[in-house]
C-alpha positions in Angstrom: -5.3 35.7 5.6 -5.6 38.8 7.7 -3.5 41.6 6.8 -4.6 43.6 9.3 -3.3 41.6 12.0 -0.4 40.4 10.5 1.2 43.8 11.7 0.7 43.7 14.9 3.7 42.2 17.1 2.6 40.0 20.3 5.3 38.4 22.4 3.0 35.6 23.5 -0.2 34.2 23.2 -3.0 35.7 24.7 -6.0 33.7 25.8 -9.1 35.2 27.7 -11.2 33.1 29.8 -14.9 33.4 30.3 -14.2 34.7 34.3 -13.6 38.3 32.6 -17.2 39.0 33.6 -16.2 40.1 37.1 -13.4 42.7 35.7 -16.0 44.3 33.4 -18.5 44.8 36.1 -15.8 46.6 38.0 -15.4 49.0 34.8 -16.2 52.1 35.8 -18.8 53.9 33.4 -19.4 50.7 31.2 -23.1 49.0 31.5 -22.7 45.6 31.8 -24.8 42.9 31.1 -26.1 40.5 33.9 -26.5 36.7 33.2 -30.3 35.4 34.1 -28.2 32.4 35.4 -25.0 31.1 36.1 -24.4 27.4 35.8 -21.5 26.2 38.5 -20.5 23.1 36.2 -20.4 25.2 32.7 -19.2 23.6 29.7 -15.7 23.8 28.5 -15.5 25.4 24.8 -12.2 26.4 23.1 -13.0 28.4 20.1 -9.6 28.2 17.7 -9.1 31.6 15.5 -7.2 32.3 12.4 -4.9 34.9 13.6 -4.6 37.3 16.6 -7.5 38.4 18.4 -8.4 42.1 17.2 -11.0 44.6 16.2 -12.8 41.3 13.7 -13.4 39.5 17.4 -14.8 42.5 19.2 -18.6 40.6 19.6 -17.1 37.6 20.5 -15.0 39.4 23.1 -18.1 41.1 24.8 -19.6 38.4 24.7 -17.2 36.7 27.0 -16.8 39.7 29.2 -20.2 40.5 29.3 -21.3 37.4 30.4 -23.3 36.1 27.7 -21.5 32.8 27.5 -21.8 32.1 30.8 -25.6 32.7 30.3 -25.4 29.6 27.8 -23.9 27.5 30.4 -20.7 27.6 28.7 -17.0 28.4 30.1 -15.4 29.7 26.9 -11.8 30.0 26.1 -10.4 32.0 22.8 -7.4 30.3 21.6 -6.0 33.3 19.2 -3.9 32.5 16.2 -0.1 33.7 14.8 2.4 33.0 12.4 3.4 29.6 13.4 -0.2 28.6 14.3 -2.5 26.5 12.0 -6.1 27.0 12.6 -7.9 23.1 11.8 -5.8 20.9 13.5 -6.9 21.9 17.2 -10.9 21.7 15.7 -10.4 17.9 14.0 -8.6 16.7 17.1 -11.0 18.3 19.4 -8.3 20.7 21.2 -10.9 23.1 20.1 -14.8 22.7 19.7 -15.0 25.2 16.9 -12.8 27.7 14.8 -13.2 30.8 13.0 -11.6 31.4 9.3 -10.6 34.9 7.8 -12.1 34.0 4.8 -14.8 31.8 3.1 -12.4 31.2 0.9 -10.1 29.1 3.5 -13.1 26.6 4.4 -13.6 25.7 0.6 -10.0 25.1 -0.3 -9.6 23.0 3.1 -13.0 21.1 2.2 -11.8 20.0 -0.9 -8.4 18.6 0.4 -10.8 16.4 2.7 -10.8 18.4 5.5 -14.4 17.2 7.8 -15.8 20.6 8.1 -18.4 23.2 7.7 -19.1 26.4 7.5 -21.6 27.4 10.4 -22.0 30.9 10.4 -20.1 34.0 9.3 -19.2 37.3 11.2 -18.7 39.7 8.3 -20.8 40.1 5.4 -17.9 40.3 3.3 -14.3 40.3 3.2 -12.6 43.4 4.4 -10.0 43.1 1.5 -9.9 45.8 -0.7 -7.9 47.7 -3.5 -6.4 51.5 -2.6 -5.6 53.6 -5.3 -5.1 57.7 -5.4 -6.8 60.4 -7.8 -3.7 60.4 -10.3 -4.6 56.6 -11.1 -7.6 55.9 -9.7 -9.2 52.4 -9.6 -12.5 52.6 -8.8 -14.0 49.4 -10.9 -11.7 46.4 -11.8 -12.1 47.7 -15.3 -9.7 50.2 -14.2 -7.2 47.7 -13.6 -6.4 47.4 -17.0 -3.4 49.1 -17.9 -2.5 49.8 -14.3 0.6 48.6 -11.7 -1.1 46.4 -9.1 0.8 45.5 -5.6 -0.6 42.7 -3.7 0.5 39.6 -1.4 1.7 36.5 -2.6 -0.7 34.8 -0.2 -3.6 36.6 -1.9 -2.6 37.0 -5.2 -5.1 34.0 -5.9 -8.2 36.5 -4.9 -6.9 38.9 -7.6 -6.9 36.3 -10.6 -10.5 34.8 -9.5 -11.4 38.7 -9.6 -10.1 39.0 -12.8 -11.6 36.2 -14.5 -15.0 37.2 -12.8 -14.8 40.4 -14.5 -13.3 38.8 -17.9 -10.2 40.5 -17.9 -6.8 39.5 -19.3 -4.3 39.1 -16.3 -1.8 40.3 -18.9 -3.4 43.4 -19.7 -2.4 44.5 -16.2 1.2 44.4 -14.1 0.8 42.5 -10.9 3.9 43.1 -8.1 4.2 41.0 -5.0 4.4 43.9 -1.5 4.1 43.3 1.9 1.2 44.6 4.2 2.1 48.7 4.2 1.4 50.9 1.4 4.9 52.1 0.7 4.6 51.2 -2.6 1.8 53.3 -3.2 2.7 56.6 -1.8 6.7 56.2 -3.5 4.9 55.9 -6.8 6.1 52.0 -7.5 2.5 50.8 -8.1 -0.9 52.3 -8.6 -2.6 50.1 -5.9 -1.8 48.1 -3.0 -3.7 45.7 -1.0 -5.1 45.4 2.5 -7.5 44.8 5.2 -10.0 47.9 5.1 -10.2 47.6 9.2 -6.3 48.4 9.4 -6.8 51.7 9.9 -3.3 52.3 11.3 -1.3 51.3 8.2 -4.4 53.2 5.8 -3.8 56.6 7.6 -0.1 57.2 5.8 -2.3 57.2 2.4 -4.5 60.3 3.2 -8.2 61.8 2.9 -7.3 61.1 -1.0 -7.6 57.7 -1.1 -9.9 55.6 -3.5 -11.1 52.0 -2.1 -12.3 49.4 -4.0 -13.6 46.9 -2.0 -14.4 42.9 -2.3 -18.1 43.5 -2.8 -17.8 45.6 -5.6 -15.2 43.5 -7.5 -18.2 41.1 -8.0 -16.6 37.8 -6.4 -18.5 36.7 -3.2 -16.7 36.8 0.2 -17.8 36.2 3.8 -15.1 36.7 6.5 -15.0 35.7 10.4 -16.1 32.5 9.3 -17.2 29.8 11.9 -16.7 26.5 11.2 -17.0 22.8 13.0 -16.3 19.4 12.0 -19.0 17.3 10.3 -19.2 15.2 13.9 -19.5 18.4 16.0 -22.5 19.5 13.3 -24.3 16.3 14.1 -23.8 15.0 17.6 -23.0 18.5 19.2 -25.3 21.0 17.2 -26.8 22.4 21.0 -23.4 23.3 22.2 -22.3 25.5 18.7 -25.9 27.1 18.9 -25.1 27.8 22.4 -21.9 29.6 21.2 -23.6 31.3 18.0 -26.3 32.7 20.3 -24.2 34.4 22.9 -21.8 35.6 20.3 -24.5 37.2 18.0 -25.9 39.1 21.1 -22.5 40.0 21.8 -22.0 41.8 18.7 -25.6 43.5 19.1 -24.6 44.9 22.3 -21.5 46.0 20.6 -23.9 47.5 17.9 -25.8 49.3 20.1 -22.4 50.3 22.4 -19.9 50.5 20.2 -17.4 52.5 22.2 -17.8 51.1 25.3 -17.1 47.7 23.0 -14.2 48.7 22.1 -13.1 50.0 25.7 -13.8 46.4 26.7 -11.8 44.9 23.8 -8.7 47.0 24.5 -8.9 45.9 28.4 -8.6 42.6 27.7 -5.9 43.2 24.9 -4.0 45.8 25.8 -1.8 45.8 22.3 -4.7 47.3 20.5 -4.5 51.3 20.6 -7.5 53.0 21.8 -8.0 56.0 19.4 -7.3 53.8 16.5 -10.2 51.3 17.6 -12.1 53.7 18.5 -11.9 55.0 14.7 -12.3 51.8 13.5 -15.3 50.6 15.1 -17.7 52.2 12.4 -16.2 50.0 9.9 -16.4 47.1 11.7 -20.0 47.5 12.0 -20.5 48.0 8.7 -19.0 45.1 7.7 -21.1 43.3 10.2 -24.4 43.9 9.6 -26.8 44.9 6.4 -30.0 44.4 4.9 -29.4 40.6 4.9 -28.4 40.4 8.9 -31.6 42.9 9.2 -33.7 40.2 7.5 -31.9 36.7 8.5 -30.1 37.8 11.5 -26.3 38.3 12.2 -24.1 35.4 11.3 -26.4 34.7 8.3 -24.9 33.6 4.7 -26.3 32.7 1.3 -25.0 29.3 -0.2 -25.4 30.4 -3.3 -22.6 32.9 -2.7 -20.5 29.9 -1.7 -21.2 28.3 -4.7 -20.5 31.1 -7.1 -16.8 31.3 -4.9 -16.2 27.4 -5.4 -17.1 28.3 -9.3 -14.6 30.7 -9.9 -12.1 29.3 -7.6 -12.4 25.8 -10.1 -12.0 28.0 -12.7 -8.5 29.3 -11.7 -7.7 26.1 -10.7 -7.1 26.3 -6.9 -8.7 23.1 -5.8 -5.9 20.6 -6.9 -7.8 17.5 -6.3 -10.9 18.7 -7.2 -13.6 21.4 -6.3 -15.6 20.5 -3.1 -19.5 19.5 -3.1 -21.6 22.2 -1.6 -23.4 20.7 0.6 -20.1 19.6 1.9 -19.1 22.8 2.9 -21.9 24.5 4.7 -24.7 23.9 7.2 -27.6 26.0 8.1 -28.7 24.0 11.2 -27.0 26.1 13.8 -28.8 29.1 11.9 -32.4 27.7 12.3 -31.3 26.3 16.0 -30.8 30.2 16.6 -33.1 31.6 14.2 -35.1 33.8 17.4 -32.2 34.4 19.3 -29.9 36.3 16.5 -30.9 40.0 16.5 -31.9 41.2 13.4 -29.9 44.1 12.5 -29.2 45.8 9.2 
C-alpha cells in the first residue's frame, strides 16, 4: 500500500543503474561524494521495490548517484513496482536479491502465508499513513472517530480495523465508507475524514492550511514503512552482500539528511516524472519519518522486534492471518543491522 505514489502515472517502468554516478558528478552546484575505491568487477544486485520510485526512496537514489554502492563493490539496479507488479516473486526466484515493502504488515502477512522472507531493516520509523479532517469535525485522537464518517481505501480497511481494536472502539460506532486516493470527499462534506500518505503533498494541498492530521504513530498501532526484506536463504548465505547494500543506503540517507535540497535535485534528475517544487516541500516530512530518537541511538534502518510482535498480535485478533499468525522469530533478523552497526549513521 503506497497511496501517495499511486497517483503518479508513468508510461513504462524506470530503472536506475549504478552508472549514474558519472551524471551526478557533472551536475553543476551539487557536491558529490567520491568513492574511496572502485571495483571493475562489481557484484550485480537488484532491489525490487513495492511501488514506483519516489520521495520514499530518496536516500537509496542518492546512494547510487553518489557512488556509495560502487564504493561497496556493488552494481545496483532498482526494479520499481507498479499497478501490475508483484514484489515478492522476483526476490524468491533470485531475480532480485532483496526487496522493499511499503509497510511491515505486508511482510507479516506474507510470512504467515508461508513465504520464507525476513525483515532486516526499516527505512521509515512509522508508516506515513494518516487520517485527515477539518476543524468543523476534528479527529485529533482515535476516540474522536466515534460518531464520525471515515473515508478509507478498501486496501487499507484492515489497518482501520486494527486501530479500532487497539483502542477498544466498536466499528459500528462510526460510519466507514470506501473512497479512492483523492481528498475530494472530505472537501465536499461526504465524509469527516479521509486517509492517505502524509508524503503526498500535492494531493493534500486541496485540503488547505486548516488540515488536522492523525498519524499512525498517534493511533497506538505500531508500524514501520519502507521495509527491506530478503529470503531466509539470502540472510544465511549472502549476509555480507545485504550488509553492503544497507551500509550504502544508510549513508545515502545520511547524505540526504545533510543535503536535503541537493538530494531532491538528484532524485528528480533521475526520475523526471517527479515535480521538483513539490518534492522540495515534501523532503522535511520524509526526513521526519526516517530519523527519530531511536535512529539517534541505534542508527538508521533500526527497528524494534517488540513492535512487530504487537502488530502480529493485533492483526491476528482481527483475523488477518488466515492460516494462523506467523512466529515472531521467523519474521525478522537483526544480523544485518549488527553487521553494519558501526557504519549506519546515528542521526536523531
